[in-house]
C-alpha positions as CSV (number, residue, x, y, z in Angstrom):
1,X,-63.3,0.9,40.4
2,X,-61.5,-2.3,39.3
3,X,-61.7,-1.1,35.7
4,X,-60.1,2.2,36.7
5,X,-57.4,0.4,38.6
6,X,-56.7,-1.9,35.7
7,X,-56.4,1.1,33.2
8,X,-54.1,2.9,35.6
9,X,-51.9,-0.1,35.9
10,X,-51.7,-0.6,32.1
11,X,-50.9,3.1,31.7
12,X,-48.1,2.9,34.2
13,X,-46.7,-0.2,32.6
14,X,-46.8,1.4,29.2
15,X,-45.1,4.5,30.6
16,X,-42.5,2.4,32.3
17,X,-41.8,0.4,29.2
18,X,-41.7,3.6,27.1
19,X,-39.3,5.4,29.4
20,X,-37.2,2.3,29.6
21,X,-36.9,2.1,25.8
22,X,-36.0,5.8,25.7
23,X,-33.4,5.4,28.4
24,X,-32.0,2.3,26.6
25,X,-31.8,4.1,23.3
26,X,-30.2,7.2,24.9
27,X,-27.7,5.0,26.7
28,X,-26.9,3.1,23.5
29,X,-26.4,6.4,21.6
30,X,-24.0,7.6,24.4
31,X,-22.2,4.3,24.3
32,X,-21.8,4.5,20.5
33,X,-20.5,8.1,20.8
34,X,-18.1,7.3,23.6
35,X,-16.7,4.1,22.0
36,X,-16.9,5.2,18.3
37,X,-16.7,9.0,18.3
38,X,-14.9,9.0,15.0
39,X,-17.6,7.1,13.2
40,X,-20.4,9.3,14.7
41,X,-18.6,12.4,13.4
42,X,-18.2,10.7,10.0
43,X,-21.9,10.0,9.6
44,X,-22.4,12.8,6.9
45,X,-19.4,11.4,5.0
46,X,-20.8,7.8,5.2
47,X,-24.1,9.2,3.7
48,X,-22.2,10.8,0.9
49,X,-20.2,7.5,0.3
50,X,-23.5,5.6,0.1
51,X,-24.8,7.9,-2.5
52,X,-21.5,7.8,-4.4
53,X,-21.9,4.0,-4.5
54,X,-24.7,4.4,-7.0
55,X,-22.3,6.2,-9.4
56,X,-19.8,3.3,-9.5
57,X,-19.5,2.1,-13.1
58,X,-17.4,-0.6,-14.7
59,X,-16.2,-0.6,-18.3
60,X,-15.3,-3.8,-20.2
61,X,-15.3,-7.2,-18.6
62,X,-14.3,-7.3,-14.9
63,X,-14.5,-10.0,-12.2
64,X,-17.8,-10.3,-10.4
65,X,-17.6,-8.3,-7.2
66,X,-14.9,-5.9,-8.3
67,X,-17.3,-2.9,-8.1
68,X,-18.2,-3.9,-4.6
69,X,-14.7,-3.3,-3.5
70,X,-15.3,0.4,-4.3
71,X,-18.8,0.6,-2.8
72,X,-18.1,-1.4,0.4
73,X,-14.5,-0.5,1.3
74,X,-12.9,2.2,-0.7
75,X,-15.7,4.8,-0.8
76,X,-16.8,4.5,2.9
77,X,-13.4,4.2,4.5
78,X,-10.9,6.0,2.2
79,X,-12.2,8.6,-0.2
80,X,-15.3,9.6,-2.2
81,X,-13.4,8.9,-5.3
82,X,-11.3,5.9,-6.5
83,X,-10.8,3.4,-9.2
84,X,-9.9,-0.1,-10.0
85,X,-8.1,-1.5,-13.0
86,X,-8.1,-5.2,-13.8
87,X,-6.1,-6.9,-16.6
88,X,-6.8,-10.5,-17.2
89,X,-4.3,-13.1,-18.3
90,X,-4.8,-12.3,-21.9
91,X,-4.2,-8.6,-21.5
92,X,-7.8,-7.4,-21.7
93,X,-8.3,-4.3,-19.5
94,X,-11.4,-3.5,-17.4
95,X,-12.0,-0.6,-15.1
96,X,-14.3,0.5,-12.4
97,X,-14.6,4.0,-11.1
98,X,-16.9,6.7,-9.7
99,X,-18.7,8.6,-12.5
100,X,-20.6,11.5,-11.0
101,X,-20.9,13.3,-14.3
102,X,-19.5,16.4,-12.6
103,X,-15.8,15.9,-12.1
104,X,-14.3,12.9,-13.9
105,X,-11.5,10.9,-12.3
106,X,-8.2,12.7,-12.3
107,X,-5.6,11.1,-14.7
108,X,-2.5,11.2,-12.6
109,X,-2.1,9.5,-9.2
110,X,0.7,9.1,-6.7
111,X,1.4,5.3,-6.5
112,X,3.5,5.5,-3.3
113,X,4.9,2.1,-2.3
114,X,3.6,0.3,-5.4
115,X,6.9,1.7,-6.8
116,X,8.7,-1.0,-4.9
117,X,7.4,-3.6,-7.4
118,X,9.3,-1.9,-10.2
119,X,12.4,-1.4,-8.1
120,X,12.3,-5.0,-7.0
121,X,11.9,-6.3,-10.6
122,X,14.6,-4.0,-11.8
123,X,17.0,-5.3,-9.2
124,X,16.2,-8.9,-10.1
125,X,16.8,-8.2,-13.8
126,X,20.0,-6.4,-13.2
127,X,21.2,-9.2,-11.0
128,X,20.4,-11.8,-13.7
129,X,22.0,-9.8,-16.5
130,X,25.2,-9.1,-14.6
131,X,25.3,-12.5,-12.8
132,X,25.0,-10.9,-9.4
133,X,24.0,-13.2,-6.5
134,X,21.2,-11.9,-4.3
135,X,23.2,-13.3,-1.4
136,X,25.9,-10.6,-2.0
137,X,26.5,-8.4,1.1
138,X,25.1,-4.9,0.4
139,X,28.1,-3.1,1.9
140,X,30.3,-4.5,-0.9
141,X,28.7,-1.9,-3.2
142,X,29.5,1.0,-1.0
143,X,33.3,1.4,-0.8
144,X,33.0,4.7,1.1
145,X,32.0,2.7,4.2
146,X,34.8,1.9,6.6
147,X,33.9,-1.7,7.6
148,X,36.0,-1.5,10.7
149,X,33.9,1.4,12.0
150,X,30.6,-0.4,11.6
151,X,29.1,-0.4,15.1
152,X,26.5,-3.1,14.5
153,X,28.3,-6.0,12.8
154,X,25.0,-7.4,11.6
155,X,25.0,-4.6,9.0
156,X,27.8,-6.5,7.3
157,X,25.5,-9.5,6.8
158,X,22.7,-7.6,5.0
159,X,22.3,-9.0,1.5
160,X,20.3,-7.9,-1.6
161,X,17.8,-10.6,-0.9
162,X,17.2,-9.2,2.6
163,X,16.5,-5.8,1.2
164,X,14.1,-7.3,-1.4
165,X,12.0,-9.2,1.2
166,X,12.2,-6.6,4.0
167,X,14.2,-8.9,6.3
168,X,17.3,-6.7,6.6
169,X,16.5,-5.4,10.1
170,X,16.6,-1.8,8.9
171,X,13.0,-1.2,9.9
172,X,11.9,-0.9,13.5
173,X,12.2,1.5,16.4
174,X,15.8,2.6,16.2
175,X,15.6,5.3,13.6
176,X,17.3,3.4,10.8
177,X,14.3,4.0,8.5
178,X,13.8,7.8,8.6
179,X,12.7,8.2,5.0
180,X,9.4,9.9,5.8
181,X,10.0,11.5,9.2
182,X,9.4,15.3,9.2
183,X,12.4,17.1,10.5
184,X,14.9,14.4,9.7
185,X,17.0,14.2,6.6
186,X,17.3,10.6,5.2
187,X,20.8,9.2,5.3
188,X,20.1,7.2,2.1
189,X,21.2,7.7,-0.6
190,X,23.5,10.7,0.0
191,X,25.0,9.8,3.3
192,X,25.6,6.1,3.3
193,X,28.4,6.5,5.8
194,X,25.6,6.6,8.3
195,X,25.5,2.8,8.0
196,X,28.5,2.7,10.2
197,X,26.5,3.9,13.1
198,X,23.0,2.6,12.6
199,X,21.6,-0.2,14.8
200,X,19.5,-3.0,13.3
201,X,16.3,-4.2,14.8
202,X,17.3,-7.8,14.4
203,X,19.5,-10.3,12.6
204,X,19.2,-10.0,8.8
205,X,17.1,-12.8,7.3
206,X,15.1,-13.3,10.5
207,X,13.7,-9.8,11.3
208,X,10.9,-9.0,8.9
209,X,10.1,-5.3,9.2
210,X,8.8,-3.2,6.4
211,X,11.5,-0.8,5.3
212,X,11.6,2.1,2.9
213,X,15.3,2.6,3.4
214,X,15.9,-1.0,2.2
215,X,14.4,0.0,-1.2
216,X,16.4,3.2,-1.3
217,X,19.5,1.1,-0.9
218,X,18.3,-1.2,-3.8
219,X,17.9,1.9,-5.9
220,X,21.5,3.0,-5.1
221,X,22.8,-0.5,-5.9
222,X,21.0,-0.3,-9.3
223,X,22.7,3.0,-9.9
224,X,26.1,1.8,-9.1
225,X,26.1,-1.4,-11.0
226,X,24.4,0.1,-14.1
227,X,26.4,3.3,-14.1
228,X,23.1,5.3,-14.5
229,X,21.3,7.2,-11.8
230,X,18.3,5.3,-10.5
231,X,15.5,7.5,-11.9
232,X,17.1,7.8,-15.3
233,X,17.7,4.0,-15.4
234,X,14.0,3.3,-14.7
235,X,12.8,5.9,-17.2
236,X,15.1,4.5,-19.9
237,X,14.4,0.8,-19.3
238,X,10.8,0.7,-18.2
239,X,8.8,3.9,-18.6
240,X,9.4,4.8,-22.3
241,X,6.2,3.2,-23.5
242,X,4.1,4.7,-20.7
243,X,4.1,8.4,-21.1
244,X,2.1,9.3,-18.0
245,X,4.5,7.4,-15.6
246,X,7.0,9.6,-14.0
247,X,8.7,10.3,-10.7
248,X,7.1,12.8,-8.2
249,X,9.0,16.0,-8.1
250,X,7.1,17.6,-5.3
251,X,4.1,20.0,-5.7
252,X,0.8,18.6,-6.9
253,X,0.0,18.7,-10.6
254,X,-3.2,20.1,-12.0
255,X,-4.1,16.6,-13.4
256,X,-3.9,15.0,-9.9
257,X,-7.1,14.4,-7.9
258,X,-8.2,16.5,-4.9
259,X,-6.5,14.4,-2.2
260,X,-8.6,14.0,1.0
261,X,-6.4,14.4,4.1
262,X,-9.3,14.2,6.6
263,X,-8.3,10.7,7.8
264,X,-4.6,11.7,8.1
265,X,-3.9,12.7,11.7
266,X,-0.2,13.4,11.3
267,X,0.1,14.8,7.8
268,X,-1.5,17.2,5.4
269,X,-0.8,18.6,2.0
270,X,2.2,20.5,3.3
271,X,4.2,17.2,3.2
272,X,5.2,18.0,-0.4
273,X,7.4,20.8,1.1
274,X,9.5,18.7,3.3
275,X,9.5,15.1,2.0
276,X,12.7,14.2,0.2
277,X,11.3,12.9,-3.1
278,X,14.7,12.1,-4.5
279,X,15.5,9.8,-1.6
280,X,12.1,8.2,-1.5
281,X,12.0,7.6,-5.3
282,X,12.9,3.8,-5.3
283,X,10.5,3.1,-2.5
284,X,7.5,5.4,-3.2
285,X,8.3,7.8,-6.0
286,X,6.2,6.9,-9.0
287,X,3.1,8.6,-10.2
288,X,0.9,8.4,-13.4
289,X,-2.3,6.9,-14.8
290,X,-3.4,3.7,-12.9
291,X,-4.1,1.9,-16.1
292,X,-0.6,2.5,-17.5
293,X,0.9,1.3,-14.2
294,X,-1.3,-1.8,-14.4
295,X,-0.1,-2.5,-17.9
296,X,3.5,-2.0,-16.9
297,X,3.1,-4.5,-14.1
298,X,1.3,-7.0,-16.3
299,X,4.2,-6.9,-18.8
300,X,6.8,-7.1,-16.0
301,X,5.1,-10.3,-14.6
302,X,4.8,-11.9,-18.0
303,X,8.6,-11.5,-18.3
304,X,9.4,-12.3,-14.7
305,X,6.9,-14.9,-13.3
306,X,9.4,-15.9,-10.7
307,X,8.6,-12.9,-8.6
308,X,5.9,-15.0,-7.1
309,X,8.1,-18.0,-6.7
310,X,10.8,-16.9,-4.3
311,X,11.8,-19.2,-1.5
312,X,9.2,-19.7,1.2
313,X,9.9,-17.5,4.2
314,X,9.4,-20.3,6.6
315,X,10.8,-18.7,9.7
316,X,8.6,-15.7,9.1
317,X,5.5,-17.9,8.7
318,X,6.4,-19.9,11.8
319,X,6.3,-16.6,13.8
320,X,2.8,-16.0,12.7
321,X,3.6,-12.7,10.9
322,X,1.1,-11.6,8.3
323,X,3.4,-9.4,6.3
324,X,6.0,-11.8,5.1
325,X,7.5,-10.3,1.9
326,X,9.1,-12.2,-0.9
327,X,10.6,-10.1,-3.7
328,X,8.6,-7.1,-2.6
329,X,5.2,-8.9,-2.6
330,X,3.2,-10.4,0.3
331,X,2.5,-13.8,-1.1
332,X,-0.8,-15.6,-0.5
333,X,-1.5,-19.1,-1.7
334,X,-4.9,-20.7,-2.1
335,X,-6.0,-24.3,-1.7
336,X,-6.2,-24.4,-5.5
337,X,-2.4,-23.7,-5.8
338,X,-3.0,-20.2,-7.2
339,X,-0.7,-17.5,-5.7
340,X,-1.5,-13.9,-5.3
341,X,1.2,-11.2,-4.5
342,X,0.1,-7.9,-3.0
343,X,1.9,-4.6,-2.5
344,X,0.1,-1.8,-0.8
345,X,1.0,1.9,-1.1
346,X,0.5,5.0,1.1
347,X,1.4,8.7,0.9
348,X,-0.5,11.4,2.8
349,X,-3.9,11.6,1.3
350,X,-3.2,8.7,-1.1
351,X,-3.9,5.0,-0.8
352,X,-3.2,2.3,-3.4
353,X,-2.7,-1.4,-4.0
354,X,-1.3,-3.6,-6.7
355,X,-1.9,-7.4,-6.9
356,X,-0.8,-10.0,-9.4
357,X,-1.9,-13.6,-9.6
358,X,0.0,-16.6,-10.9
359,X,-2.7,-16.8,-13.6
360,X,-1.2,-13.6,-15.0
361,X,-3.9,-11.2,-13.8
362,X,-3.1,-7.7,-12.4
363,X,-5.3,-5.5,-10.3
364,X,-4.5,-1.9,-9.3
365,X,-6.6,0.1,-6.9
366,X,-6.2,3.8,-6.1
367,X,-8.0,6.1,-3.8
368,X,-7.2,9.8,-3.0
369,X,-7.5,9.4,0.7
370,X,-6.1,7.7,3.8
371,X,-7.9,4.8,5.5
372,X,-10.2,5.7,8.4
373,X,-8.4,3.1,10.4
374,X,-5.5,0.8,9.5
375,X,-7.7,-2.2,9.5
376,X,-9.4,-1.1,6.3
377,X,-6.1,-1.4,4.5
378,X,-5.9,-5.0,5.6
379,X,-9.6,-5.5,4.7
380,X,-9.0,-4.2,1.2
381,X,-6.0,-6.4,0.7
382,X,-7.9,-9.4,2.0
383,X,-10.8,-8.9,-0.3
384,X,-8.6,-8.4,-3.3
385,X,-6.7,-11.7,-2.5
386,X,-10.0,-13.5,-2.1
387,X,-11.3,-12.2,-5.4
388,X,-8.2,-13.2,-7.3
389,X,-7.8,-16.6,-5.7
390,X,-11.4,-17.5,-6.5
391,X,-11.4,-16.4,-10.1
392,X,-12.7,-19.0,-12.6
393,X,-13.6,-21.5,-9.9
């Protein structure tokens, strides 16, 4: 009798534990689905990204861990395709990409805001060659403005330097930066009289907000002081040795990748029918082969090392902002004194990043997809900075 009672008790305990485990697992699954529904829905994609990771290959000498940027961040959280180009201080080129043996990497890619690097350097070179001070008020280049009609007097204090480092106050919530808003026509560069009525988000030099319209204005300044339309000026002075580099005209080219819009919740491929590519050209208009863009940036930095040595944006740092720009780059400085400048890019279905180090190295990453969440853009940038800061240590 005691034996039967003991067996019954053990059986009940095992059932209780078994049911408890099942309930706990079921509750955990419900919790995961409720809290992370997007990740649950993406499980098949993550499985494909894991398999694609085995097809990542690197050619020539690249830094240790460069391929892991594709496997651990780019493939799972951006797109099942992507590539990295690395050029060392001596000009040697290495490349990592996904080689499935079925569809090779497309040649032409939309660089988005990486274009700002070229516009920024062009502005610096024009200013130097023509002895233009970066502290010159921007409105002085636009005689069509009636300064007496400017409703926000802070507009009169915006300088070229403020445009370069995104401290003009033109970003923010007041509609000043409408370069990529569907249904709105940008006021830059064809309706600069709109500057009379815009309201800034803060005092120029103190309000650090990322701004596409700031770089549109820089493009227009380049046009006016050089006497050559911005795109032609860039093509003549910078792109002649890089045949694939060109400005986006609109529709996708056959040589572009199949952009993945699954992580884009506001845009799809139809953006090419309404985005004003002429207006956005100085801020996000370049496209071409990532390797050629990396070579261009490598040569630009060799000739303009001061792009990483602009004055420290102390007030921005004191406010704890993590996107303090200096001559278009976000500058990071390691304990070893090495500096790394980063500029990220995004257009619907396309993510990118360019980084340069004070050692003279250049890294370019492109992926035909948007991030699953914004934090993965920051994670990619952080890992790139860490990799470049720790080179040769």
